[in-house]
N, C-alpha and C positions, 0 to 999 in steps of 0.2 A: 402451736409451734409458730415462732416468729417467721415472718416472710423471708427475712434474710437467710435463715437456716435452710428453708426449702430451696431458695435460689442457689445457695452455695452447694448443697448436696446434688441438686440437679445439674449444675454446671460441672461439678467434679465427675459425675457419671457420664455426662455427654462428652467431655474432653477426653476422658479415659478411653471410651469406646472409639473415638475418632483418631486416637494416637497422638493428640496434640501435647500430651504430657510425657511423651516417651523419653525425651532427653533429660528433663529434670528428674523423672522417676529413676532413670538409669544412673544418674549422677549420685543421688542419695543412696540408691541400692548398692552401687559400687563402693561408696564411702563406708557404709555399714558392713558389707560383705568383706571388703578388704581388711578392715580392722578386726572383724570377728575371726577370719581365717588366719591372718598374720599373728594376732595375739595368741590364739590357741595353738597355732603351729609352732611359734617361737617358744611358747611356754613348755610345750611337750618336748621339744628338742632340747632345750636347756635342762629340763628336769631329767631327761634320759642321759644327757652327757654327765650331769652332776652325779646321778645315781651310779653310773658306771665308774666315774672317777673317785667316788667315795671309797672304793676299795683301797685307794692309796693311803687312807688313814684308818682303814678297817672299821669304819663307823660313819655316822652322819655328822657327829660333833665330838670334839675332844676337849676335856678339861685337863690341862697339864699343870703340875704343881711340883715344888721342891720338897713338899712334906705332905703327909696324909690329910685329906679333907674331912670336914665335919660329916657326921652320919646323916644329917638332914639333906645333904646333897644327893645321896643315893636314895633316901626315903622318898624324896619328892619325885625322883625319876620313876620310881616304882608306882607311885600314885597316878602318874600320867601314862602308865603302861608302856614305858620305854625299856628296851633291852639295854643292859649295861655290862661292861667287862672292865677288868682292872689289869693294868700293866705296870710293872716296875722295871726301870732301866738302871744299870750300874756297870762299872768296869771292874774286873777282878782277874787275878791270875788263876789259870787252871793247870792241873798237873796230871801227867800220865807216865808213870814210871820215873825215868830221869829227865823227861822232857817237860817243859813248861811254856806257856804262851799267855799273853795278855788277851783277854776276851771281852766282848761286849755282851753282857748277860741280860736276858729279857725274861722276866718272870710274868707269866700270864695266867689269868683265871680260866675256869673250864668253859666259859661262854665265848671266849675269844676264837676267831674274829667275828665281829658283827656284820661286816661287809667284806666282800672279796674272798679269795681262796688261799688257804694255807696248804701247800703240797709238800708231803714228806715221803722220802724214799726209805724203805726198810728192806731187810733181807728177803722177806716173803713177797711183798708187793713192790714193784719198782716205782710206782707213783700213786700215793694214797692221798685223797682229799681229807685233811684232818680238820675236825671241828672241836676245839678245846685245847687244853694244855697237855703236855706229856704226862704220863702216869707218874704218880709220886715215886721218887727214887730213880727216875730216868730223865734223860735229856735228849734233845735234838740239837744237832750242831751243823754248821756249814761244812761242806766237803773239804774246804781248804784247811780246816782245823785238824782233820784226820791226818793229812799229810804232814802238817807242822808238828803234830804230837806222835807221829808214827803209830797210829792206832787204827782200828777198824770198828765197824758197828758190832756191838756186843761187848766191847772192852769197857774197862772202868776208867773213870777220870775223877779227880778230886777238885772240888770247888769249895774253898773255905774249909770248914770242919766236917763237911759231908762228902760222901762218895756216891757217885751216880753211874748208872749203866747207860752207855750210848745206845739209844733205841732206834735211831734213824738220822738221816741227813736232810737238811732243809733244801728243797728244790725251788720253792717260791714262797716268799714272805709278803703278804699284802701291803703292810705299811713299812716296808723296808726303808731305812734311811738312805737318801741319795747324797748325803753329805760325804764329801771326799775326805773328811777328817775323822771319820768314825774310827774308834780305837778298837781294833782287833776283830776277829771273826765272831759271828753271832752264835750264842748258846741259849737255847730255850729251856727253861725249867718251869715246874709247876709253882704257882704263887704260894702254895702251902709249904713248899720246901725252902722258902727264903729263910725262915727262922732257923732251920736246921743247919744252914751254912754258916751262921754266926758272922757273916760278912758285914751285915748292916749294923753299924755301931754309931754312937753319937758323933756327929761331925762328918759322917759319910756323905759323899756327893751322890745323891739319888734323884731320879726323875720319876714322878708318878704320873701316869696317864689314866684317866677315867673315860671310857668310851661309851657313847650313847647312840642308839638307833631306834627309829620308830616312824610313825606317820609324820608327814610334813606338818600337820596342824599341831600335833603333840610336841614335836621338836621346837617349833616356833614359840609355843606357849612356855615350854621349859626354858628356852633361851631368854625370853623376857624376864622370867623369874630369877635366873641365875646370874645374868650379867651384872646387876648392881652388887652382887655378893662376891664377884671375882676380885681378889686382893692383888697387891703389887707383886706377889711371888707366884701368881697363877696366870694362866693364859687360856682363854676360851676361843676355839677356832674351828672352822670347817675346812674343806679341801681347798677352797679359794683363799683361805687366810694363811696358808703355809708359807707364802713367799718363795715358792719353788717355780721352776719353768712350767710345770703342769698347771699350777694355780694361775700363773700369768696367762697361760694359753686359754684356760676356761674363762677368765675375765675378758680377754680380748674376743673370744668367741661370742660372748653375750653382747659385746659392743657391735660386732659385725651384724649380728642378727637384729639388734635394735636399729642400727643405721639402715639396713635394707628394708625393714618394716616401716620405718618412719618416712622413707621416700614414697612408698605406696600411699601412706596416709596423706601426705602433702598433695600428691597428684589427685587423689580422690576429692580432697577439699577444694582444689582448684576447679575441678569439674563441677562441683556443686555451686561454686561462686559464679562461674560462667553461665551455667544453666539457670540460676535464679535471676540473674540480670536479664537473660532472654525471656524468662517467665514474666517479669515486670513489664518489659517492652511490649510483649505480645498482647497483654491485657489492658494496655493504656487506652486503646480505642473503645473497649467495652466500658471502662470506667467513665470516660467522657460521655458516652451515651447514657449511662445510668444517671449521671449528674444532670444531663440535659433533660431527662425525664422526671427530675425532681428529687432524686435520692440524695439524702444528706451525707455528710462525711462519716458519721457514726455507722450508718447503714452499710456503706461501702467497706469501712474498716472491719466490721464484724463479718461481713460476707466473705472477704478475702482471707481474713485470719482463719476462719473455719475451713475455707477451701484449702489453704496452705497446710493447716493441721491435718486434714483428711489425707492430703497428698503425702505428707511426711510420715504419718502412721502407716499408710499403705506401703510406702517405699521401705521404711525401716523393717516392717514385718517380712517383706520379701527378701530384703538384704540379709536378715538374720538366718533365714532358711538357706539361702544360697551360700552364705559364709560358712555355715555348719557343714554343708555339703562339700565345699572346697577344702575345708580343714580335714574332713574325713578322707576325702580322695587323696590329698597330699600326704597324709600320714600313712595311708595304706600303700601308696606307691613307693614310699621310702622305708617301709617296715623292714625290708631286708638289709638296709644300709645303716639303720639307726640302732643303738643299744636299746634294750628293753627297759621299760619303766612300769612300776606298779601304780603310778599316780593316775587317777581317773581324771577325765576332762572336767575342769572346775567351772564354776559359774562366772569366773572373771572375764573370759571373752564375751559372754553374753552381756554382762553389765557394761563393759567398756565400749562395746559396739553400739549398744543402745544409747549410751551417753554421747558417743560420737555422732550418731544420727541426729540426736536432739540438738547438740551444739551446732552442727553443720546446718541443719534446717532452720535454726533460729538466727545465728550470727550472720550467716551469709544472706539472709532474707530481710534483715533490718532495713538496709538502704533501699533495695528494690521495692519493698513494701511501702516505705515512706514516699518514694517517688511515684509509685503507682496510685496511692490514695490521694496524693496532692495533684494528680493530673488535672489541668484546667479544662473547662468545657470547650473553650475556644480552640483547643488543640485539634479538634475535628476539622476546623477551617484552616488554621495557621500551619498545621503539621506537627507531628510529634518529635521531629528532629530538633525543633527550636525550644524544647522545654529546658529550663534553666538547670544546669548541672554543675554550678560553681562549687558546690560542696563535695565534689567527687573525691578530693584528696582526703578530707575528713571521713568520708564514707568508707575509705579503705581500712580505717583503724579497727573496727569490729572484726572483719575477716582475719586480719593479722593476729589480733589477740586470740581469736578462736583457734587458729592454726597452732600458735605457740602453746596454748593451753592443751590442745590435743597431743602435741609432741611431748610435753612434760608429763601429762597424765599417762601416756603410753609407755614412754621409755624411762622416766624418772632420772634422766641424764641431762643436766643443764648444759654441759659442754656441747654434746651432740646437737641438742635443740638450738642453741645459740649459733652453732656453726651453720646449720641449715638455714636458719632465719636470716643470718647475716648474708649468706650467699644469695638468698632471694631478694634481700634489700639492695644488694649491690647490682643485681640484675635490673631491677626497676630503675634505679638511679642512672645507670649507664644507658638504658634504653631511652629514658626520657631526654637525656642529653644528646645521644648519638643516633637514635632511631630516625629522627627527621633528617639528619645530615646524610645518612646512608641512603634513604629513600630519595632525597633531593639529588644526590650524586647519581643515583641510578636513573633518575628521570633525565638528567642531562646527557647521560650516555645513551639512554633509550631514544632520545630525539634524533640521534644519528643512526639508529638501527632500524630494523624493519617495523612495519605497521603494528604487528602483534605486540612486540616488545614495547614500542612507544605507547600503545594503548594500555598495556599492563602497568607501566610505570606511572602513567597519568592517573590511572585508577587508584594506585597506591597513594599518590600524592593527594588526590582529592579527598580520600578518606583518612586523613592524618590522625584524627582522634581515635577513630575505630581501629586503625592499624596499630597505634600504640598499645591498645588493649590486647589486640591479637598477638602482637609481638611479645608482650609480657606472658601471655598464656602459652604460646608456642615455645618461647624460650625456657620457661619454667619446666615444661614437659620434657623438652630435649635435654636441658641441663641435668635434670634428675635421672634421665635414662643414661646419659653419659657418666654421671657420677656413679650410678649403679654398675655400669660396665667397668669403670676404673677400679671400683672396690672389688668387684668379682674377679677381674683378670690381673690387675697390677698389684693392688695392695695385698691380696691373698698370696700372690706369687712372691712378693717381697717377704711376707711372713714365712712362706715355705722355704725361701732362700736362707732363712736363719737356721734351718735344719737341713743342711745339704746331705746328699747321700752318704758322704764319708764323715758325717758328724761323729765326734768321739762317743763311743759307747762303753768304754771302760776307763777306769782310773786306777793307776798304780800308786799306792800310798805306803808310807813307812819305808821308803828306799833309803838305805844308808849311803853315806858319801862314797865308800869303797865300791858299792854296787852300781854307781851311776855309769861308769864306762861300759859295764857288761849290759846294762839295760839299753843304752844308746846303740851299742853294737848289734844287739838282737833286733831292735826296731829297724835299723838300716838294712841288715841282711834280709829281712822279710818284707821290706818295702812298705811298712805300716805308716800311715799318716798319724803323726803325734805332735803334741805341743812341746815346748821346751820343758826341761826338768827344772822345777822351782824348789829351792830350799824353803823349809817351813820352820819358823821359830814362833813359839807362842809367847805373848806378852800382853800387858794391860796399859791402856792410855790412862795416865794418872792426873795430868794437869795440862792446861792450855794457858800459855803466858803466865806461868806461875800460879794460876788460879786452879785450885784442886777440883777434881771431878768427883761427883757422887757415884758410888758403885751402883746404887739402885735408887730410882725415883718413885715416890708414892703418887697416888692419883691427885692429891691436893697440891703437889709440887709444881711449880712453874719451871721454865728452863733454867732459871737462876734462883738461888736462895742464899740465906746467910751462911750456910755450910759449904757452898760451892756450886759450880755449874753442873747441870745434869750430864752424866756420862753415858757410856755405852752399856754398862752393866754386865759385861762379860769379857773374857780374854779374846784377843784377836789372833788370827793366824797371819803372821807377817812374813814377808819375803824380801829378798834383794835381787836386783836385776839391772844390768847395764844398758839393755835395750828396751825401748817401750814395747810392752807385750801387745800381741794382736788383739783387736776388738777394744783397744784403749785409745782414746783421743785426748790430747792435752787441750783444755779449754782456758786455762789460766796459767801463767808462769812458763817455765821451760823445763824440759827433761834434763836429767843429769848430764853434765859435761864430763867426759872421761878424764879430762885434765884437772877437774876440781878435786882438791884434797880434803875439803871439809865435809862433815856428815850432813845429810839432808834426807827429806822424806817427801813422797808424793802421796796425796790422799784422794779417795774417790769423791766425786762431786756431791752426791746426795748426802753422804755422811758429813762432808764439809759444810753443806748448807744447814743440816740439822744441828751441828755443834757450833755453828757460826765461826768457822775457821777460815781464814784468808791467807793469801800469800804473805810470807814473812812471819807468821805466828810461830812461837816456840812451843813445841810439843814435848811433854815429858812422858817417858815410858818406864815401866818396871818389867824387867825380864829376869826371871828367877830372883836372885837377891840383889841384882844390880839395877841402877837407875841411869838412864841416858836421856839427854835433852838435845834436840836438833830442830832446825827451821823447816817450814813447809816451803818448797820451791816450785811446786806444780800441783794443779788440781786436774784430775782425770775424769772423763766421762766413760763409763764402762758398760759394755753390752753384756748384761747378765744372762741373756738368752743364748749365748754362743756355745754353751756346754764346754767352755775352756776354763782352766783354773783362773779365778779372778780374786782380787785382793783389795781390801779397803786401804791398806798401807803397804807401800813398796819403798824400801830404803835403798840408798846408794850402796855400792859394793862393800865398802870397808866397815860399815856400821856393825853388822851382825856376824861377820865372818868368824869371830872367836867364840860364838855361842854354838852349843851342840844343835844340830839340825837334822831333820829327815827331809827327803825329797818327794815330790809328787809330779805325776805326768798324766795327761789325758791323751787317749789314742783311739783310733778306729780299728777294731780287730774284725776283719772279714770272717765269714763262716768257715771258709777253708783254712783259716789260720788259727782257729780256736784250739785245736789239739796241740799245735806247736807252742802256743802261748802257755797252755797248762803244763807242758813238759818243761818249758823254761822256768816257770814259776816254782815248780817242784824242787828246783835246785836252790831256791832262795825262800825258805819257809817264813822268814820275817816280813816279806813283802806282802801287803794286803791288796787284793784286787776288788774293786767295786764295779759291778755290772749295772749299767743304767739303760740297757737296751729296752727293758720293759717300759720305762718312762718315755723313751723316745717313740716307741710304738704307740703309746697312748697319745702323745702329742700329735703324731701324724694322723691318728684316728680322729681326733678333734678337728683338725684342719680339713680332712676329707668330708666329714659330716657337715661342717659349717658350709663348705663349698656347695654341697648338694642342696642344703636348705636355701641358700641364696639363689640358686638357679630356679627353684620353685617360686620364690618371692619375686624374682625378676619378671616372671611371666605375668604376675598380677600387676606389676608396675607398668609393663608395656600395655596391658589392657586399660589401665587407668589413663595413661598418656593418650591412647587412641581416642578415648571418650572425650578428653579435653579438647582435642583437635576437632572432632565432629561437632561438639557443642558450640565451639567458637565459629565454625563455618555456618552453622544453622542460625546463629545470632545475626549474621549479616545477610541472610537470604532475601528478606523483603526489599532491602535497598538494591540488591543485585537485580531483582526482578524489574524494578523501575529503570535501572540503567540499560538492561538488555532490551527492554521495550523501546526506549528512545533510540538506541543504536540500530535496532532492527528497522524502525520507522525511517531512519536516515539512510538505510540501504546497506548496512554492514552485513557481510556474508557470515554464515555459520562457522566456517573454518577459521575466519579471523577472530570471531568471538571466543571460540573454543581455545585457540592458541593463546589469546590474550589472557583468558581466565587461568589456563594452566601456568603460563609464565608469571602471572601475578602471584599465585601461590608458591611457585618455585622460588621466586626472588624473596618473597616473604619468609619462606622456610629457610633459605640460605642465610639471610640476615639473622634470623632467630638462631640458627645453628652456630653462626659465628659468635654471637653474643653469649649463647649457652656455653660455648667452649671456654670463653674468658671466665664466666662465672664458675664453670666446673673446676678450672685450675685454682681459683680462689678457694672454693669449698674444699678441694682435695688438700691444698696447702694447710688450711686450718686443721683438717682432720688428721693429716700426717704429723704435724708438729705438736698439736695440743691434745689430741686424743690418743693416738697410737704410738707416740714417741718415735716416729720414723724420720729419716732424712728426707726433706722435700725434693721433689723431682718434677720435671716437665713431662707432659704427655701429648706431644705434638701430633702423634698419629690420630688421637681422638678428636683433634680439631678438624681434620679432614673427614673423619667419621661424622662428626656433628653437623658440619656444613652439608655434606652429601646426604646424610640421613634426613636432615631438615628439609632440604630441597625436594628430595624424592618423596618422602612420606607426606609432607604438607601438600605437595603438588598432586599426588594421587588422591588424598582425602578430599582436597578441594574440587578436583575434577569429578570424582564420583558423587560428591554431595551436590554439585551443580549440574550433573549430567542430565537429569530430567528437565531441569530449567532451561538448559541450553538447547534442548530438542523441541521445546514448545514453539508453536508458530507465532508470528508477529501479532496476529489478531488475538490469540489466547493470552499472550503476555500483556497486551494493552487492556484487555478485559480484567485480568487479575489485578492490575495496578490501579484501576478506577475505584 
């Protein structure tokens, strides 16, 4: 065995026993444990949320098509052992005696639903959990249809050429449509009864849905196989691809979890960086001695590479064990608050935590190792503080690359990663420019203050370079903690504010114009919070500036082709209104002037961007058999999360008034008003009510669960921040010993030295807190505007929190870290520094 191997292993065992590797071991352990616990914890939470939310599409994945799919689609799903179900949707008139009603018919196969619960009320059992389709020859209907047809359970109704028996009413439909423009009450029939109705004819408007469910691995494998086969008339989606408020909530939940977890990773990486630099400084005297005794550069390189590798492997192993324990504890503590999941803990956290440990241990050690190995022999005489560090700026490149790589690897989100990295870059740039200025200003003030403060500011000024490093570390830690607090308290509160207590939970659809006064009167008498009543006319956008739009675009098509510009591909629900609706903001142009006589239209901003529509463009619409053309005079930004009726196109008053229209309104119906609402609606059988309370409850559930998850993650972030501060204080301990020895020799009292030490750290922490507050605002601004699409806002309260927290926390950590040193006698200090 080479001698350098023996020396390296002996050195590792010796330092491990004496506790000299405690800080660096803790740093790597924390980095690995943080990533392991956060990745596993976030993965389980996201999986649980998605599994629970999959009930809203009654499956894990859906293939939607306007015509039947090839048999190979279903054959392949069976080969992968996926469960599947078939659904057909169409509208048709249903008859009962002399009564008739337009209904939304849903034909389902016997395996429906694959996820979620279908609850049916029948005369025998008030609430039955149904698995499958109605028996052949029977139907399940929504209760409102019974009132509109004056029928009851057990009666007959006609659908097309077939007669059915009403076997029960639908209490809960897992994949109910939350579209406020659904045509008529729901009627469930057996898929095998569709042919008997003779309703489906060539040219019929049908929607086919093929539902799939199974293990995550099988679903992903099937998804990779089927995506290239999806045609322009088909759509493959999961619960997050529905473009509904629930889908948006789940997507945002994952971003919150990723953001919270990434903060912990950055702090853990900073702790490794600080500790590795301290590791290199502490071993410089030993390297100089080795060289003085004749050891060559290769011998020292091999010795310390093995030493660092042993240290890293030891720390990574301990970190994996601790991370698994933290993950298990976190999930067990939150088991009662999280939805259940059948997914087992995967190997992903183990892999990513191990890779994180290797990246951290290598990237952050490159520069300290190079400096350590190149330590000159004469440093024993001249001192180690004079070693050339001109390449320090270049030396920071590998750590930044490593942190960015970790963020991308962990989150897969470039925007979040760049936002956090940009925030960190701004911190360092500001600190390098203003750090010295603040310390110099503090020293000028300190010269007029007491001896302790004067001595503290002099110490800060004297260690300018070291203080810049400390300020960076302290500021990053405080900044990330502040950012975490803002995300936890303010951003989530803003998210919750989008769903206030009186958020609309019901929509009234198909209100005729003569019924509008009665509906308004009922709402006012019962004090119900409601939106305006909006008239609805369906039409199609056919041309922009005389350029015809394509009804449907193929995969190979660009936005423009020889046949015309790409269009929307479906009819739009259009309205007219004299007042700008709530949750709509004009970003270009002007809203309609009541005195304007000419026809005009306002368009939603994202649709305008997609279709390349600007102010002044002429839009052509086909409504029924008529064509109208009018200019765009305003572009609106719409809050689609408001649960209010929102529209892509809003026309001025006189454009659509001669077209037949129905009206729609959104309202919040309290529990104690439900019976009054049902009694009122029984008088108007043509009005359809859509209840979205289930979706709102699910949205609130997602918000609450993400809040709990972030609280657990915040605890790990605080732990990581604490280790950063301790590591930074330890890095300056030897220099402080020499200073205290000199001051004690000159007769300084212990109380003076303790006061000066505390004030030094308090001032350093306050400056770091101030700079962290600035960086926090920048980071929050980027996250609000670019990631979560929120309105930016200031958080001045957290400036005081940052400054106070920095002063208090850094002061206490500094005092406790130096307490033993401050209590040493003058003789002991002198001996330790010789």
